[in-house]
N, C-alpha and C positions, 0 to 999 in steps of 0.2 A: 470240861463240859465233855457229854458223853459220846458217842461214837455217831459220826453223821456222814455220809457218804453223798459228798458235793457236786453234781456238773452243772456246770455255767454252757450254754445252745450259744454256740457265737456265729449267727447268721449275716452269711455274705454274698450281697447283692452284685449282678454284670449283667452283660448282655451276650447272650448266648448266640459264640457262632455256628451251633449245631442245632440249632433252631433259629437260621436266619436272625438273627441278634434281636430275638424276643427274649423276655425278663426272663434271667435265669437265676438260681442263686445254690449255695451249697450252705450246710453248717458244721461247725466246727465243734467237738467236744470236750470242752477243758475237764481233767476230774483231780480234785484235790485229795493226796492220799489222806487218811484220818488221823494217822499220826504224827508224820513228819511236819505235813503241809506244802507236803512238794506237788507240784501241778505236771501232770501228764495229758498229754492232745491225742486224740481219737482222728483220724484224717477219711474226706471221702478221697481216697487216692488211688489209682490202679498202683498195685506193687506187683510184679510177677516172681517170686523165687523158683529161680530156673532147675531143671531136673539134677538129680546127682549126680555128677560125672564119672565116669570110668578114673579110677584114683589108686589103679595101679604102675603109673607113671610118676606122680608125686609119691607113691610108699616107696619105688624104685631108685627116684633121685635119691628122698632121706636115707637112704640106707647107702648111696655111693659117697654122702657128704658126710657118712661117720654119724654112728649114734653112740655117746659114752653110757646111754642105760641098758644097751642089747648085752645079754650076759656073759658072753665071752672079753667083753671088758668092765664092764661096771663098778669089779671090785680094785680093781687098777683105777678106775679113771673118777672116782667120785669120795669125798673126801670122809671122816669120820668125824663122830661127835667127841669133846672131851671127855674126859672118865668121868670128872664129876657130876658132869650130865648126863651120860649115854653113858656107861662104863661098856658095855660092850661094842660103842663107835657106831653101831650102827640098829635099827628097830626091823625085826624081821615077821613079820608071821604072811605062814605061806607063803607065794610066791612076792604078796609086797615087801617091798623093801624103803626106809626111811634113813633119811643121812641129810648133812649140811646144807645150804643152799650155797656154792660159793660167791655169788651174785645175790648177797642178803635182799630181804625190803623192810627189815627192821629189829632187832636186837636177836630176838631168834627167829630162825628161819629154816625151814626146808624143805627139800621133795621129797614126795614119794612114788616108788612106779608102783603099779597096779600087778603089772606082769612081768613075766620074759618076754611075753612075744610082741615083736616090734608094732605092728598095729594090730590094733581090735577094731573092726568095724562096732556100731553102735548096738546092734544088734546080738553081737556074740560076747557083751560083758554080762556074765554070769552074775548069780546071786553074793556065791562066795568070794568070786574074784572082786568084787566090790566091795563089798564086808569085810575083807582081811584087811583092802586099800585105807578104808573107812577109821580101822582100828590102828590099823599101825599108826597112823597120823593123829588119833586121840590119845595112843600111849605116848606120844612124845611130845604132846601138848600136857597131857597127865605129868612128866619130868620137868616141863618147865614151870609148869604152876605149883608145884610142892616148892620151889626153890623163890618163885618172884610171883606176886599179884601183877596177872598180865591179859591184856586184852587177846584176845585170839581168832584166824579165821580158818577155812578151810578154802582155796580156791585151784578152780580148774578150769584151766583154757584145751578144752578139745577141738584139737585138726587146726589147721593154717589161722582161716576168717574171722578166730575169735583170740586169735594173736598167738595162739601157740606155738613156740618156737621148733617146737619137737614132735615131731609123729608118734612118736612112742610114747603110748598113755599114761601120764603124772602127775602129779597135784601138788600143791604149795601149801605149807602151811608159816603162815605170820605170826608174832606173839610180841610184845611191848605196852609200853606201857602209857602208850598213845596212841587211840582208837582212830581206825578211819575214820574217813567223815560221817560214812554213811551211819559205822557205827556208834559215834557220838550222837548224831541225830536222834537215833531209837533212841539209845540210853537216856539221852536227857526229856525227850517228850515221852518216855515211858516212865521216868522218876516224877514228873511233871503232871502226864494224865493220876497216877496213881496219888499223890495228893491233890489232888481234885474231884475228883471222883471214887476215892475209898477204893479201889479194884483195880483189877491189871491189867493194864489195855488188850495185851493178846488172848485172855481170856475171854473176853467183853469180844474182842474180833472173831474169833474161833466161833463163839455161841450167837452173834447176828450174824455170819455167815451160813452158819448152820439151818438157822430161823427160815434166812429171807430163800435159802436156795440158790440163791441167783449166780453165784462163783463157788461152792463150795462144794469143790470135785467130790470127796470123800478121802477114806482112810486106810493106808493098809498098817494095820495092828493098831501102834500107840501112836504114828505118825499121820497128821492130817493135812490135807492138800489142799491148796485154792488157787485162784486165777488171779492175780492178783487187781486189786479197785485200780490203783492208779501204777501202770505198768512201768516195770524201769526199762523195759525192752520192746521189740517189737511181739513178743508173746513173754511174759512173767508169769510163771508158775513158784509156790511159794508152797514150802513142807514148816508146818508146825513142831514140835518135841513140846508138849504139854508140861508146863513146870519145870524144866530143866533149865537150867540160867547160864550153865557154865559145858561147855565140849566135854570137860573132864566126868561128867557126871553122865555121860551117853553110856549105856551098856550094848553088849554085843548085840542081846535080840532088840534092841530099838535100832541099830546102825543094820539089823539084817530087814525090819519093818521099812526104814527109808530106802534100801538098797532094793527091794520090790517094787515098791511105788514108781523109783527109778529107773528101771527098766521098763514100767507099763509107760511113762515121760519119753524114754530113747523110743520105744514102736511108736507111740504118737509122730514127732518129730521123726522118725523114716519114713514114717508115709504122708510128710506134709514137705518132702523136700530137703528138710534140716539135716544137715553134715557135720555142723560146728554149732559150738555154747560155751555160754560161759557159766558156771557153776562158782557160788560162793557158801560155805556155812558159818554163818555168825555166833561168834559166842560172848557173853558176859561175863562177868566176876561171881566165882561162886556167894551164893547166899542172894545176889538180887536179884529180889524176886520178882522186878520189877522188868526185867526182862525175858523173855524166852528165847532157848536156841532156835534157828530158823536157816530154812536155805532159800535162797533165789537162783533160779534156773531160766537164760535166756538162749533163745536161738542166733545163731548168728547168720547172716548170707550177704550174699551179694546181687543184686537184682539183672536183669536180663532189662535191654541186652547188651549195655554197655558197660556190666559188671562193677554197677554204681555199689559203693559201701552204703552200709546199713549206717553209720555214722556221720550226723552231718553238724551244719554248723548248732544244731537247737541242742544236739545231745554234748556234745564236745567243748559248745563255749557259754553255755544259759544251760545246760543241766537239767535240759530240756525235753523228754520222751517222746516221741513222735513216733504213733503208731498207724495203721486201717485195719488192725483186727480189736474186734469187742473181747474182753477177759467173758463177758454171758458166755457168746458163743464158745471161746474156747470151750468153756465149762463145760458146754454140754457135749462137747465131742470126747470130750477127756472121759467124764462121768463112767459109762461103762465101761472103759478099759480099768478101770483098778477094782471094777467088782468080783 
């Protein structure tokens, strides 16, 4: 069946103590992802993101613990690839450096350092820094893909609340013959959609979002940005690379288009008080036209006053996202920043 944006409004009644126990109600909105069928819930619930703290003590503490990615030790503290995979041992593009992950997530697992600088604030990531990092990572994936048919992804945990174990900005590449759960669901659903509709889901999604204008943010060159209809996090922004099935197909100009949009997303996050995020760029296999390379980026935070995590039983055990932000409102706020 063609793309539909299904919403279910669930109304809950109660006697409201704030209105002298008169009848009251709240509505929960349950949204169904048009590709995977995964549901997300938008709540009427007050969430306060705390103001960005002074990060100096955190950065100082991370340096005192020792950082294996800083320039004075990185050559001695990080491993090298076997010569049959990467003859030079490591991949270097500008300041970016990619090397094997000694604690791998899959058959092929690497770490990419963006910069020699230990801490890079969100607003200080310039386009060249990002592009060099992404290019070095895609070059590693290209080396893998030249020898093995592998599913892959680029994955970035920025700062501690995202699960990042080191402050020094770095990104991970994982690749292997078993896709992650999200990749598998998206790949299988994309094939099914193409078989049933005779068209590509991602092209139809982009066209429909552009037509409605509710969640289409805009484009930075070849890359298109959306606020995801059924978000995977508190805010979930998606970048689409039209017609690109695998990371190996991405060119430096396309990575520059992505970096340019990402810098605007970082500015939006910073303005909202977010200083942690998770980012993944998902790859299919070369030639699989039912899948488009796409990125999803979700900010992470702990809400006040109890430093409450943004991950709860719903996300961890039910794989169900809870958020209080409507994607349409996020889209309106971000749209002007891409122009």
